C-alpha positions as a printed Julia matrix, in Angstrom:
318×3 Matrix{Float64}:
   0.0    0.0     0.0
   1.35   3.44   -0.93
   2.08   5.97    1.81
  -0.5    8.36    0.33
  -3.26   5.74    0.31
  -2.45   4.73    3.87
  -2.54   8.39    4.99
  -5.97   8.88    3.39
  -7.27   5.79    5.21
  -5.97   7.15    8.5
  -7.66  10.53    7.91
 -10.93   8.81    6.98
 -10.8    6.65   10.11
 -10.16   9.64   12.4
 -12.95  11.59   10.71
 -15.33   8.64   11.14
 -14.49   8.47   14.84
 -15.22  12.16   15.31
 -18.45  12.03   13.32
 -19.7    9.18   15.53
 -19.35  11.51   18.55
 -20.27  14.91   17.09
 -23.3   14.42   14.87
 -24.13  16.65   11.92
 -20.88  18.64   11.97
 -18.87  17.04    9.16
 -17.47  20.3     7.77
 -16.43  21.6    11.21
 -14.66  18.29   11.84
 -12.94  18.68    8.48
 -11.72  22.13    9.55
 -10.37  20.73   12.82
  -8.47  17.99   10.95
  -7.17  20.59    8.5
  -5.7   22.65   11.33
  -4.21  19.56   13.0
  -2.51  18.31    9.82
  -1.32  21.82    8.96
   0.35  22.07   12.37
  -1.95  24.87   13.56
  -4.03  25.73   16.61
  -7.81  26.22   16.79
 -10.05  28.6    18.69
 -13.61  27.27   19.04
 -16.08  30.01   19.96
 -19.57  28.84   20.78
 -22.25  28.72   23.44
 -22.0   26.04   26.15
 -23.14  22.49   25.45
 -22.5   22.29   21.69
 -19.85  19.55   21.94
 -16.6   21.54   21.84
 -14.85  19.57   24.58
 -16.16  16.21   23.37
 -14.82  16.86   19.88
 -11.3   17.6    21.15
 -11.32  14.57   23.47
 -12.46  12.37   20.58
  -9.66  13.73   18.41
  -6.97  12.95   20.99
  -8.38   9.49   21.72
  -8.57   8.61   18.04
  -4.84   9.22   17.67
  -3.62   7.62   20.93
  -2.33  11.08   21.76
  -1.57  12.53   25.17
  -4.44  14.81   26.16
  -4.59  17.43   28.89
  -7.29  19.91   29.79
  -6.92  23.26   31.53
 -10.07  24.78   33.0
  -9.19  28.46   32.78
 -10.26  30.89   35.5
  -8.89  34.16   36.93
  -6.97  32.28   39.66
  -4.89  30.12   37.34
  -1.2   31.08   37.17
   1.25  30.8    34.25
   3.2   28.13   36.14
  -0.02  26.08   36.41
   0.21  25.72   32.62
   3.91  25.63   31.8
   5.26  23.85   34.88
   7.56  24.87   37.72
  11.06  24.21   39.05
  11.05  22.56   42.49
  14.06  22.53   44.82
  15.09  19.08   46.06
  16.8   19.46   49.48
  18.67  16.14   49.35
  20.19  16.75   45.91
  20.44  20.51   46.51
  19.25  21.32   43.02
  16.09  22.31   41.13
  14.04  19.83   39.12
  11.56  20.81   36.45
   8.04  19.54   37.07
   6.22  19.83   33.73
   2.76  21.37   33.54
  -0.22  20.16   31.49
   1.22  21.86   28.39
   3.59  18.9    27.97
   1.15  16.94   25.85
   0.05  16.38   22.25
  -3.45  17.88   22.45
  -4.01  20.65   24.98
  -7.53  21.94   25.61
  -7.68  25.4    27.19
 -11.34  25.51   28.17
 -12.85  29.02   28.42
  -9.48  30.57   27.67
 -10.84  34.1    27.99
 -11.45  33.53   31.72
  -7.7   33.39   32.34
  -5.93  36.68   33.08
  -3.8   38.32   30.39
  -0.66  37.32   32.32
  -1.66  33.67   32.18
  -2.74  33.91   28.54
   0.71  35.28   27.68
   2.24  32.03   28.98
   0.75  30.36   25.91
   2.44  32.67   23.38
   5.76  30.82   23.4
   3.92  27.5    23.52
   1.88  28.28   20.39
   4.65  29.77   18.28
   7.84  27.96   19.31
   6.43  24.67   20.67
   8.47  25.05   23.86
   8.31  26.49   27.38
  11.03  28.4    29.2
  11.13  28.05   32.98
  13.91  29.65   35.05
  15.95  30.28   31.92
  15.8   26.68   30.69
  13.86  25.84   27.53
  11.91  22.58   27.34
  10.55  21.37   23.95
   6.96  20.15   23.77
   5.98  16.7    22.47
   5.57  16.52   18.71
   3.08  16.99   17.23
   1.44  19.57   19.49
  -1.91  21.32   19.07
  -3.67  23.85   21.27
  -7.46  23.85   21.1
  -9.04  26.72   23.03
 -12.72  27.41   23.66
 -14.56  30.55   24.64
 -18.17  31.57   25.21
 -19.16  34.48   22.9
 -22.06  35.71   25.05
 -20.58  35.6    28.58
 -18.46  38.7    29.27
 -18.53  38.89   33.08
 -15.19  37.81   34.53
 -13.56  37.39   31.11
 -10.52  38.96   29.46
 -10.23  39.82   25.78
  -7.67  37.74   23.92
  -4.85  40.03   22.72
  -4.27  40.39   18.97
  -0.86  38.71   19.26
  -2.5   35.59   20.65
  -5.43  35.55   18.23
  -2.92  35.74   15.38
  -1.36  32.48   16.58
  -4.61  30.56   16.08
  -4.71  29.12   12.57
  -8.51  28.95   12.6
 -11.49  30.16   14.54
 -14.55  27.95   14.14
 -18.01  27.52   15.62
 -20.16  24.41   15.92
 -23.62  25.9    16.35
 -26.79  24.09   17.34
 -27.69  20.82   15.56
 -30.73  20.63   13.31
 -33.9   18.94   14.57
 -33.23  15.48   13.1
 -29.64  15.48   14.34
 -30.84  16.36   17.83
 -33.24  13.42   17.75
 -30.36  11.16   16.74
 -28.34  12.68   19.56
 -30.88  11.38   22.08
 -30.58   7.84   20.75
 -26.77   7.94   20.72
 -26.56   9.53   24.16
 -28.79   6.97   25.85
 -25.86   4.55   26.1
 -23.49   7.13   27.61
 -20.86   9.41   26.12
 -19.84   8.12   22.65
 -16.27   9.34   23.18
 -15.83   6.81   26.0
 -16.39   3.98   23.52
 -13.92   5.21   20.91
 -10.91   3.14   19.93
  -7.65   4.64   18.62
  -7.22   4.34   14.84
  -3.68   5.74   14.5
  -0.82   7.23   16.52
   0.87  10.61   16.78
   3.91   9.5    14.77
   1.69   8.78   11.77
   0.07  12.21   12.16
   3.55  13.77   12.19
   4.39  11.86    8.98
   1.22  13.16    7.29
   2.15  16.71    8.33
   5.41  16.26    6.43
   3.59  14.88    3.38
   1.38  17.95    3.28
   4.39  20.21    2.79
   4.81  18.64   -0.65
   1.31  19.61   -1.83
   1.73  21.85   -4.88
   0.73  25.51   -4.64
   0.7   27.04   -8.11
   2.07  30.56   -8.45
  -1.3   31.9    -9.63
  -3.05  30.45   -6.56
  -0.25  31.7    -4.33
  -0.66  35.22   -5.77
  -4.42  34.98   -5.17
  -3.88  33.98   -1.54
  -1.42  36.85   -0.97
  -3.81  39.29   -2.66
  -6.61  38.3    -0.27
  -4.32  38.89    2.73
  -3.01  42.23    1.43
  -6.53  43.51    0.77
  -7.29  43.13    4.48
  -4.6   45.77    5.14
  -5.96  48.14    2.51
  -9.7   47.83    3.2
 -11.26  51.13    4.3
 -13.02  49.5     7.26
  -9.92  47.76    8.66
  -7.69  49.28   11.33
  -5.31  46.29   11.6
  -4.97  43.84    8.71
  -3.75  40.25    8.63
  -0.05  39.7     9.38
   2.65  37.85    7.4
   2.18  35.06    9.95
  -1.41  34.83    8.69
  -0.12  34.42    5.13
   2.07  31.46    6.1
  -0.69  29.95    8.24
  -3.18  30.35    5.37
  -0.79  28.61    2.98
  -0.38  25.59    5.25
  -4.14  25.43    5.85
  -5.05  25.3     2.15
  -2.35  22.68    1.52
  -3.74  20.5     4.32
  -7.31  20.99    3.09
  -6.31  19.97   -0.44
  -4.58  16.87    0.95
  -7.7   15.88    2.9
  -9.64  16.16   -0.38
  -7.14  13.61   -1.81
  -5.43  16.16   -4.05
  -1.74  16.96   -4.33
  -2.42  20.53   -5.5
  -4.34  23.54   -4.16
  -7.34  25.03   -5.97
  -8.47  28.67   -5.75
 -11.71  27.32   -4.24
  -9.67  26.02   -1.3
  -8.55  29.58   -0.61
 -12.13  30.84   -0.85
 -13.49  28.1     1.4
 -10.96  28.54    4.21
 -10.63  32.34    4.2
 -13.71  32.87    6.46
 -12.08  30.66    9.13
  -8.43  31.73    8.8
  -8.66  35.53    8.43
 -11.54  37.27   10.33
 -10.19  36.75   13.87
  -6.86  38.23   12.77
  -8.17  41.6    11.56
  -9.43  44.54   13.59
 -12.23  46.66   12.11
 -12.19  50.42   12.69
 -14.46  51.7    15.51
 -16.75  53.47   13.05
 -17.07  50.25   11.03
 -18.09  48.33   14.15
 -20.72  50.99   14.87
 -22.12  50.32   11.4
 -22.16  46.57   12.2
 -19.38  45.88    9.73
 -17.98  42.64   11.14
 -14.66  41.03   10.28
 -16.53  38.19    8.56
 -18.4   40.65    6.35
 -15.17  42.43    5.43
 -13.56  39.16    4.35
 -16.66  38.29    2.34
 -16.42  41.65    0.53
 -12.74  41.09   -0.23
 -13.44  37.64   -1.71
 -16.12  39.18   -3.93
 -13.79  41.94   -5.15
 -10.8   39.75   -6.07
 -11.03  37.57   -9.14
  -9.89  34.02   -8.53
  -7.45  32.58  -11.1
  -8.95  30.23  -13.68
  -6.94  27.54  -15.47
  -6.87  27.46  -19.28
  -8.59  24.08  -19.2
 -11.69  25.4   -17.44
């Protein structure tokens, strides 16, 4: 069996596992897998009870990955996440006791309830895949993915995520409420307990790391690359935007569309891949002007306008 065919079977098996736990959310699951295989992090913003935590647990269990959860609150300290050095009297030296961040899949639940000081402890983790404690740097397990959740309607006792941290999330997604038929099916599935508890691993983290390397070889044509860059640059020039997407966003966008194309069993990126992922990769990275927000001009609407204004490249064969 070829490596590509085996990778596609692994992706299909992981997707099937997730879909057995989170009903009616196939596209959102596809976005989560895209971010994972692209080596990115995900911010899931939604109301309580829509299955955010279950989806992340199912992902980790499907891959035999180490999984840790941090329940964020104003009392949590940076050392509660990264770890701490403890002095051993007998040996007369400090030993590093790793925090929950030393894992493959880290869930930061209700991340906006942690103070800005604690949130900043995740900046190095997200960008450099390491933590520095008392001047000593400790690498994280590979692969590593941070999945954070936040409640969009609960503002009491919360702290806004700084732009520098939002920019480190490859995607921001929502799950939303299920439709009526899916909710009926949910009752039947839930009668036997949590579906995630019955899941069996279908791969391991080493295979996921191998797929991440395969994705780097997905072809990005120059015309599609120029289209992607044009979309990013228009966010900096749009009249309603105060702060546009960063060069980090450009690189993150590139890896996301490559991973998405790979999941679709293609070894090349289409302009449609750029269009499809832009609403999940860009809006949380741009800051509309105050007057635009007063006119209810959201980041999502700005990105939609930009996609309408820029002509996507078309191959000669189409």
